[in-house]
C-alpha positions in Angstrom: 149.9 139.2 27.1 147.1 137.9 29.4 144.1 136.3 27.7 141.5 133.7 28.2 141.6 131.3 25.2 138.1 130.6 23.9 136.9 127.2 22.9 133.8 124.9 22.4 132.6 121.7 23.9 134.1 118.4 22.7 136.8 118.1 20.1 140.3 116.7 20.5 143.9 117.8 20.8 146.0 116.6 17.9 149.8 116.5 17.2 150.3 119.6 15.1 153.0 118.6 12.6 153.2 122.3 11.7 156.8 121.8 10.3 156.3 124.5 7.5 155.2 127.3 9.8 158.5 129.1 9.5 158.8 128.6 5.8 157.9 131.8 3.8 155.4 131.5 0.9 157.3 130.7 -2.4 155.8 131.7 -5.7 155.8 128.7 -8.0 156.8 129.2 -11.6 153.7 128.1 -13.6 154.3 124.9 -15.6 154.2 124.8 -19.4 150.6 123.5 -19.3 147.7 124.4 -17.0 144.4 122.4 -16.7 141.7 124.5 -15.1 138.7 122.7 -13.7 135.3 124.0 -14.7 134.0 122.7 -11.3 135.5 125.0 -8.7 132.6 125.8 -6.4 129.6 124.2 -4.8 126.7 123.9 -7.2 126.6 123.5 -11.0 129.9 123.6 -12.9 130.8 126.4 -15.2 130.7 126.2 -19.0 133.8 127.1 -21.1 133.6 130.4 -22.9 136.6 129.7 -25.1 137.5 127.3 -27.9 140.5 125.3 -28.8 143.0 127.5 -30.5 141.9 130.8 -28.8 144.5 133.0 -27.2 143.7 134.0 -23.6 145.2 136.6 -21.3 146.1 135.9 -17.7 143.0 136.8 -15.6 140.6 136.5 -18.6 137.3 134.7 -18.0 137.4 131.3 -19.6 134.2 129.8 -17.8 130.8 131.2 -16.8 128.3 129.5 -14.5 125.7 127.4 -16.2 123.1 128.6 -13.7 122.3 131.9 -12.0 124.2 130.9 -8.9 128.0 130.7 -9.3 130.9 132.8 -10.4 133.3 132.8 -13.3 136.6 131.0 -13.7 139.7 132.8 -15.1 142.9 131.8 -16.8 145.9 131.7 -14.4 148.4 132.1 -17.3 148.3 133.6 -20.8 148.6 131.4 -23.9 146.6 129.3 -26.3 143.8 126.9 -25.5 145.3 123.5 -26.2 142.3 121.4 -25.4 138.9 121.1 -23.6 138.9 117.8 -22.0 138.0 116.1 -18.7 139.4 114.1 -15.8 137.8 111.6 -13.4 137.6 112.7 -9.8 137.6 110.5 -6.7 133.8 110.4 -6.7 133.8 109.0 -10.3 132.5 112.3 -11.8 134.0 113.5 -15.1 135.1 117.1 -14.6 135.5 119.2 -17.6 138.8 121.1 -17.8 140.3 123.8 -20.0 143.9 123.2 -20.9 146.1 126.2 -21.6 149.5 126.1 -23.2 151.5 128.6 -21.1 153.4 131.1 -23.4 155.4 132.4 -20.4 154.4 136.0 -21.1 151.7 136.4 -18.4 150.0 139.2 -20.3 147.2 140.5 -18.1 143.7 140.8 -19.4 142.8 144.4 -20.3 139.6 143.9 -18.2 141.7 143.8 -15.0 141.3 147.3 -13.6 141.2 148.7 -10.1 138.0 149.8 -8.5 137.5 153.5 -9.5 135.7 154.5 -6.3 136.9 154.7 -2.7 135.5 152.3 -0.2 133.3 154.9 1.4 131.7 155.6 -2.0 130.8 152.1 -3.2 127.6 150.3 -2.4 127.0 146.7 -1.2 125.8 145.8 -4.7 129.0 147.1 -6.3 131.2 145.2 -3.9 129.1 142.0 -4.5 129.6 142.3 -8.2 133.3 142.9 -7.9 133.7 139.8 -5.7 131.5 137.8 -8.0 133.3 138.7 -11.3 136.6 138.0 -9.5 135.5 134.4 -9.0 136.3 134.5 -5.3 135.2 131.4 -3.2 135.6 130.3 0.4 139.2 129.3 0.4 139.2 127.4 3.6 137.9 124.4 1.7 134.1 124.9 1.5 134.3 126.5 -2.0 131.1 128.4 -1.5 130.8 131.6 -3.7 131.8 134.5 -1.5 129.4 136.9 -3.2 126.4 134.7 -2.3 127.6 134.6 1.3 127.7 138.4 1.4 124.2 138.6 0.0 122.9 136.2 2.6 124.5 138.2 5.4 123.1 141.6 4.6 120.5 142.6 7.2 121.2 139.5 9.2 124.8 139.5 10.4 125.9 141.9 13.0 129.3 140.2 13.5 131.9 139.2 10.9 134.3 136.5 12.0 137.6 136.0 10.1 138.5 132.3 10.4 142.3 132.1 11.0 142.1 129.0 13.2 143.8 126.6 10.7 143.3 123.7 13.2 144.2 120.8 10.9 147.6 119.3 11.3 150.4 120.1 8.8 148.5 123.1 7.1 150.3 126.5 7.6 149.1 128.4 4.5 146.9 130.9 6.5 149.5 131.2 9.2 152.1 132.4 6.6 149.6 134.7 5.0 148.9 136.4 8.3 152.6 136.9 8.9 153.5 138.1 5.4 150.4 139.9 4.2 148.5 141.0 7.3 147.2 144.2 5.7 145.5 142.3 2.9 143.5 140.4 5.5 142.6 143.5 7.5 141.6 145.6 4.6 139.7 142.8 3.0 137.8 142.5 6.2 137.0 146.2 6.1 135.6 145.8 2.5 133.5 142.9 3.6 132.2 144.9 6.6 131.2 147.7 4.2 129.4 145.1 2.0 127.3 143.5 4.8 126.6 146.8 6.5 128.3 146.0 9.8 131.1 147.7 11.9 132.1 144.7 14.1 134.6 142.1 13.1 136.6 139.5 15.0 139.8 137.9 13.8 139.9 134.5 15.4 143.3 132.8 15.8 144.4 129.7 17.8 146.9 130.3 20.6 149.6 128.3 18.8 150.0 131.3 16.3 150.8 134.1 18.7 153.4 135.5 16.3 150.5 136.1 13.8 148.4 137.6 16.6 151.2 140.2 17.3 151.5 141.0 13.6 147.9 141.6 13.1 147.4 143.6 16.3 150.3 145.8 15.2 148.5 146.5 11.9 145.0 146.9 13.4 146.3 149.5 15.8 143.6 151.5 17.7 140.8 150.5 15.3 137.6 149.8 17.2 136.1 148.0 14.2 138.3 144.9 14.2 139.1 142.9 17.4 141.3 139.9 18.0 139.9 136.7 19.5 142.3 134.1 20.8 141.1 130.5 20.6 142.4 127.4 22.4 144.3 125.2 20.1 141.9 122.3 19.6 140.4 120.4 16.7 137.9 121.2 15.0 138.2 124.8 16.2 138.1 126.0 12.6 134.6 124.6 11.9 132.3 127.6 11.7 129.8 126.2 14.1 132.5 125.7 16.8 134.0 129.1 15.9 130.7 131.0 16.3 130.0 129.2 19.7 133.6 129.9 21.0 133.3 133.6 20.2 129.6 134.4 20.9 128.4 131.4 23.0 125.5 131.0 20.6 124.7 127.7 19.2 123.7 127.4 15.6 120.5 125.2 15.5 120.5 122.1 13.4 119.9 122.9 9.7 120.6 126.6 10.2 123.5 128.9 9.2 125.7 131.4 11.2 123.5 134.2 9.8 120.7 132.8 11.8 122.5 133.8 15.0 123.7 137.1 13.6 127.2 136.0 12.4 129.0 135.5 9.0 132.3 133.7 8.7 135.0 134.3 6.1 138.4 132.6 5.7 141.6 134.6 6.0 142.7 134.0 2.4 139.2 134.8 1.2 139.5 138.2 2.8 142.9 138.8 1.1 141.4 137.9 -2.2 138.6 140.4 -1.7 141.2 143.1 -1.1 143.1 142.3 -4.3 140.0 142.2 -6.4 138.8 145.6 -5.0 142.2 147.4 -5.1 143.9 145.9 -8.1 141.0 144.2 -10.0 142.8 140.8 -9.7 140.6 137.8 -10.0 141.2 134.6 -8.1 143.9 132.8 -10.1 146.3 131.7 -7.5 146.2 129.6 -4.2 148.5 129.2 -1.2 149.0 125.5 -0.8 151.0 123.7 2.0 152.9 120.8 0.4 154.0 118.5 3.2 154.2 115.0 4.6 157.1 112.8 5.4 157.5 111.6 1.8 158.1 115.2 0.4 161.7 116.1 0.0 161.4 119.8 0.8 158.0 120.8 2.4 156.9 124.3 1.4 154.1 126.8 1.4 153.5 127.4 -2.3 151.7 130.2 -4.1 150.5 128.1 -7.0 148.5 129.0 -10.2 145.0 127.5 -10.2 145.2 124.5 -12.6 148.8 123.4 -11.8 148.8 119.6 -11.2 149.6 117.8 -8.0 152.7 116.5 -9.8 153.8 120.1 -10.6 153.6 121.1 -6.9 155.4 118.0 -5.7 158.1 118.6 -8.4 158.4 122.3 -7.2 159.2 120.8 -3.7 162.1 118.7 -5.1 160.0 115.5 -5.5 159.6 112.7 -3.1 162.3 111.1 -0.8 160.2 108.1 0.2 157.8 105.8 -1.6 154.4 107.3 -1.3 151.6 105.3 0.4 148.9 108.0 0.5 148.3 111.3 -1.3 145.8 113.6 0.4 144.3 116.8 -0.9 143.6 119.0 2.2 144.3 118.2 5.9 144.7 114.6 7.3 141.5 114.8 9.2 139.0 116.1 6.5 141.0 115.9 3.3 140.3 113.4 0.6 142.7 110.7 -0.6 143.8 111.1 -4.3 144.9 108.6 -6.9 145.8 110.9 -9.8 148.9 113.0 -9.6 147.9 114.9 -12.8 144.6 116.2 -11.2 144.7 120.0 -10.9 144.5 122.1 -7.9 141.5 124.3 -7.4 140.5 127.4 -5.4 139.7 125.1 -2.5 143.0 123.3 -2.3 144.6 124.2 1.0 147.2 121.5 1.2 148.8 118.5 -0.5 150.1 115.9 1.8 152.1 112.8 0.8 152.8 110.1 3.4 154.9 107.0 3.4 154.1 103.6 5.1 155.6 105.0 8.3 152.8 107.6 8.7 149.9 105.4 7.7 148.4 102.7 9.9 147.0 99.5 8.5 143.3 99.4 8.3 141.9 96.5 10.3 138.8 94.9 8.8 138.1 93.2 12.1 137.5 96.4 13.9 135.0 96.4 16.8 133.3 99.0 19.1 134.4 98.4 22.7 131.7 100.8 24.1 134.2 103.2 25.6 132.2 106.3 24.7 135.3 108.4 23.6 133.6 109.2 20.2 130.6 110.6 22.1 132.8 112.7 24.4 134.8 114.2 21.6 132.0 114.9 19.1 131.7 118.7 18.7 128.1 118.3 17.5 127.1 116.3 20.5 125.9 113.3 18.5 126.1 109.6 19.2 128.7 108.5 16.6 128.8 105.0 18.0 125.1 104.4 17.3 125.3 106.2 13.9 128.1 103.9 12.8 126.3 100.8 14.0 123.0 101.7 12.3 124.8 102.6 9.0 126.8 99.4 9.0 123.5 97.5 9.2 121.7 99.5 6.6 119.4 101.2 9.2 119.6 104.6 7.6 116.1 105.7 8.9 117.5 105.2 12.5 120.6 107.3 11.4 118.2 110.1 10.4 116.4 109.9 13.7 119.8 110.3 15.5 120.4 113.5 13.4 123.2 112.1 11.2 122.8 115.0 8.8 124.2 117.3 11.5 127.5 115.6 11.4 130.3 117.9 10.0 132.5 114.9 9.3 135.4 116.3 11.2 136.8 112.9 12.1 137.3 113.3 15.8 135.3 110.2 16.4 137.4 108.0 14.2 140.6 109.5 15.5 139.7 108.9 19.1 138.4 105.3 18.6 140.7 102.7 20.2 138.7 99.9 18.3 139.7 101.6 14.9 136.1 101.7 13.8 135.9 103.8 10.5 133.0 105.9 12.0 133.2 108.8 9.6 133.1 106.4 6.6 129.9 104.7 7.9 128.3 108.1 8.6 129.1 109.3 5.0 127.5 106.2 3.7 124.4 106.9 5.7 124.2 110.5 4.6 124.7 109.6 1.0 122.0 106.9 1.1 119.6 109.4 2.7 120.3 112.0 0.1 119.7 109.5 -2.7 116.4 108.6 -1.1 115.4 112.2 -0.8 116.1 112.9 -4.5 114.7 109.7 -5.9 111.6 109.7 -8.0 108.4 108.0 -6.7 107.5 104.6 -8.1 104.4 105.4 -10.1 103.5 101.7 -10.6 102.8 101.4 -6.9 100.4 104.3 -6.9 
């Protein structure tokens, strides 16, 4: 096979650590108790539609969005509602959860029925409603409601891009999905094409997953609607701005979206979820999670019920073989450190990584910028991370704004490439948070 791998400007090459890429997806037996977060997607959380003591079916709606924007949340097991409580996330927010006592019967909700019409007969509005009621979100980590993305793409997006890059180290969930369920991704893509009114889709895969490329090409066959695009293996190739540029050579302007340059991007697992919702009526109640890291006894790709705890997933992987130093939800570059093993997985959980001291470097409080410019060379957004970090450290947030800090995608290439160990991303996040607070703060009426 001869191809020219597509890429973008900037970025960095990381050690892959894809040690679970040959491990098939294992379906996890749901634990005796499930705690389902009512805050699954971007925007306002959902409000529970059940009460303590109620019996719920698997796939039954247990939470509805408090505002017009959002989609419902479903029970991932059948059983009785044990409690409606909350847990504290890493941002200090109290997140409401619905606790279900699993009865082990997994009785499906009678409302789960396949779509009666063929794909050629349904309208965009009908597909959007199917996707919304199934509670499908962007499963690459963004957790943006898929139905809303479809709505925003109608009449604007000529090209649909399926993001199969999976550029973060360790994570292999999408890779295994492509190998084991390629038709779900392909047929989900066709459903999404029908919904947005387009006939042109690209499946974008990095060149370190050629086995998945071959599998998908075999299933696509002679279709002129879906084409493969091979990307150079480089981080952050999976960021939608870099992905759009690599495939179309169009830059998304600051503050704009892919639809502004005629594209819309969906994650591979999102496409598969759309297929299952359309064909079987199944809502989003499971998530493929890569459980890995040097402290995990048996790393795996796990098909886990939404609401299972981090502790449950680690136990399913035979526990820990080393003392844990750091627990990360997501990839090592953009994931978030966690402190609570009993926190539940959500629809946006792509990986759970547990590292020992051997894999974690000591943070140096005496860090210093040596003016080498590596962070500038690797920044995919072509910003000046060195200046942004310096301004933020000194509380000069207005200067951060002038240097376009809000365009930073927080990919972490700057911090990774910094020989002075400056926590650049943390400084940038602090600046962005300060600017957001300033933008939403009320005016001081006493000074008027």
